[in-house]
N, C-alpha and C positions, 0 to 999 in steps of 0.2 A: 211768728208766723203758723196760722191752724194748717190740719193736715191737708185740705186741698191746695193751700197754697205752697206747701212742701213739695206736694206731689207735682205740681205744675214746675215749680223750680227746677226739681230734680229732672222731669222729662226735657225742659230746656237747656238745661247744661249737658245733658246727654248729646242734644242734637247739637250743639257746641262743640262739644268735645271730638264728635264725628268728623268736625271739618279741621279742628286745631291739634287735636291730641287722639287719635283714633283709639289707642290701647285704653284710654279710660273710659271710652263710648262702650267697648266690647266687654267691659268689666261688668258697667250698669245692665247693658244686656243680657247677660249671662246671668245677673242676679234677678232684675225686676222685669226685664223685656216690655220697656214702655213702647208703645207704638200709636196712641190716641194723637198726641199732640205734633208728632212726627207728621202723619199724615194730614192732620189738620191745617199745619203750616204749608205743607208741600202744596196744596190745593189753593191756598191764598196766595201762594207765589206763583201758581202755574196760571191762575187766573188773570192776576196783574199781569203776568209777561204776554197771556195771549191779549187781555184787553190794550196792552201797550202796541202790539201789532195791528190791530184790527183795523185801523187806516190802511196801512200799506195793504193789508188783506183784502179790504174792500175793494181798493183800486185795480189789485192784480186780478180779482174774479172778474170785475166789470169789463177789463179790458180782454182778458184772454177768453172768457165766455162769450162775448161779443165777435170776437173773431172766429169761434169755432163755430157759432150758429150762423156765420155769414157763408161758410160753407155746408151747411144742412140742405141735405135736398127737400128735405119737407118744407123750412121757409122759403127756399129759392121758388117752390111753386106756386106760393102764394102772390098773391097782387101786393105792388110795392110798399103802399101803405098797410096792409094788412101784416105783412112781413116785420116792417119797422116797429109796429106797435108790439106784435109778437113777442119780438126781439125784446123790445125794453120791458115788457111784462116779467119774462124770464130771466133778463139780467137783473131787474129790480128786486125778484124775490131770493134771487141766488144772494146777492148785495145784504139785503135784510137779515138772512140765515146768517150771513159771517158776522153780523152785529153781536151774536150771541154764541158764536163757537166756544169763546172762552169758557163759558159755564159747564162746558162739558167736562172741564177738570174735575168737577164732583164725583164724575164716575170714573174718568181715565184713572185717576191716580189710587185708589183703592183697589180697582180691577189689576192693575199692572203689578200692585204690591203683592195681592193674592196669588195671581198667576206664577210670580216669580218665585214667591215660598212655596208654592206647591208643586214646582219642579225642582227648588232644592230641597226639599221633604223627600221628595223620590229619590233623589241623589243620595241624600242623606242615610236613607235607609238601605240603599246599595253597598255605600262603604262602609257602613255599619257605624257610623255616629250616633250617638247617644241623646243630641239635640233634641229639646222639643218644639213644637211647632211654633209655639208662641215665641221662643227665641228666634228662632229663623225668621218668622214674620216682623218682628222687630227690628232684627237686621237688615231685610230687605225695605223697610218703612225709611231705615236712614240711610240707605244708598241711594233710594228715590229721590229722596230730599234735595241731594246733589244733583242727581242725573236731571230731575224733571222741576224740580222746585228752583234751586238757584240756576238752573240752566236755562229755563222757560225765562225768569224775570229778567237776567242778562241778555238774552237773545233779543226779548220783546225791546230791552233798551236801546239796544244796538240799531234794530231795524228802525224805532221811533224817532232816532237821532238823523234818519235821513227823512227827504220830502217821499211823501206816499206815492206820488209821480213818478217816483223811480222805479215802481216795481211793477212790471209789467206780465212777467210769467215767473214760475216758480224757480226758474234760474236766477232771477234777480235776486229772489231771497237767500237761496244757496250762495252767492257770491257775495252776499253783506257778510256773511256769518262763517267765523274761522272754524273750519272742519277740513278732513283729509280731502276733501272735493277741491280745494285751492291747489292740492299737491298734482292734479292733472286736470288742468285749465280746459283742457278739449274733451273731456269726457262727457257723453250724455245719457238720458234714460236712465235706465236701470245700474248703470256703473256709477253715475253721479249721486242717485238717491242713497246706493249703499254705502260710499263714501262720505256723503252728508251726515248721516248717522253716528259717524266717527268725530265725536267734538272734543272740546277739552273736557267737557262736563260728565260726557259719556264715560271716558277714559279713565278720568277721575275717579268717578263711581267704581269702574270696573276695579283698581286698585282697591278701593276701600272695600268691597265686596269680598275679594281674594283673602285679604288680610284678615278681614271679621271671619270669613269659613274658616280660617286657621285657629282665630282668637276665640269665636264664639262656639262652633260647631266641631272644633277638634278634627277638622279634615287634614288631610295630610298637605304639605306645602303645592306640591306638585298638582293634587287632585283640587286643591282649592282655586290655583290659577288657571288650571284647563277648564273648570266650570265656570269661572269668571268670563273669561275670554270667549268660551263657548257660548254663554249667553248674549254676550256684547255683540258677536258675530252673527250669532241668529235670529238677532232682534234686526240687524243690519239687512240680513238677508229676506225675513219677512217684510220690509219696507219695499226693498227692492222689487220683492216677487208682483207689488201691486204698482207699480211705475210703469209709465209708456217709453 
C-alpha cells in the first residue's frame, strides 16, 4: 500500500473507530488529527440524505407555500387568473429550489465543523487545555460525521420510505423522525423545533464529543460534559429562535 493509500485507510479506520471504539479514534486524533476524509464523507452522506428527502420536501413546499400565498393580500388583490398564474410561478420557483437544497451540504458541513471547533478552541483557552486547533477541528469533524452525516442519511431514508404526499407541513416531517418532539405530541412552534433537534444522532454525537473533550483535549470530565451539552442545547435554541 502506497503512502496515499495508507493515509486514506488510516483516516477511514479512525471514522469507523469513532462509531465502535471511540478511544481508538481519540488516540488517532491526538497523534495525527485527520479531518479531510471525515468532512468529505460527511458531505457525501448529508447530500445523499438530502437527496432522499427531496420528493417529500418538494411536496411540502408546494402545499404549504400555496396555502400561504392564498392568504397573501397582494395575491388576493389580483384578478383570479393573474393570481393563479402568479401563485403557480412562485410555487414552481420554490419547488425548483428545493430540488437542489442537498447541494448546500458542501458549505454547511465545513462551516459547522469550523464554528464548533472555534467555540471549543475558545473554551480550551479558558480552561487551560494544551490541545491544538488541529486536534479540536479533527474531533469536531468526527463528531459531525455522526450528527450530520449518519443522521442525515438515516433520516432521509426514513422520510423516503413514506409517500411524498404524506408531507404537507413541517410537522409532518417532525412526526416521521424519532426525536424528543415525540415526547410532547401537543407542542407547536418553537418548542417543537427545539425538541426536534434532539435526535438519537445529535445525542450520540454529544456523548462522543464529551468523551473526546476528555480524551483528546484533556478537559476535566465535568467541563467536557457541560461544554458538550451546552453546544447541543445552544444549537437547539438557535434553531427554535427562527421557528414560527
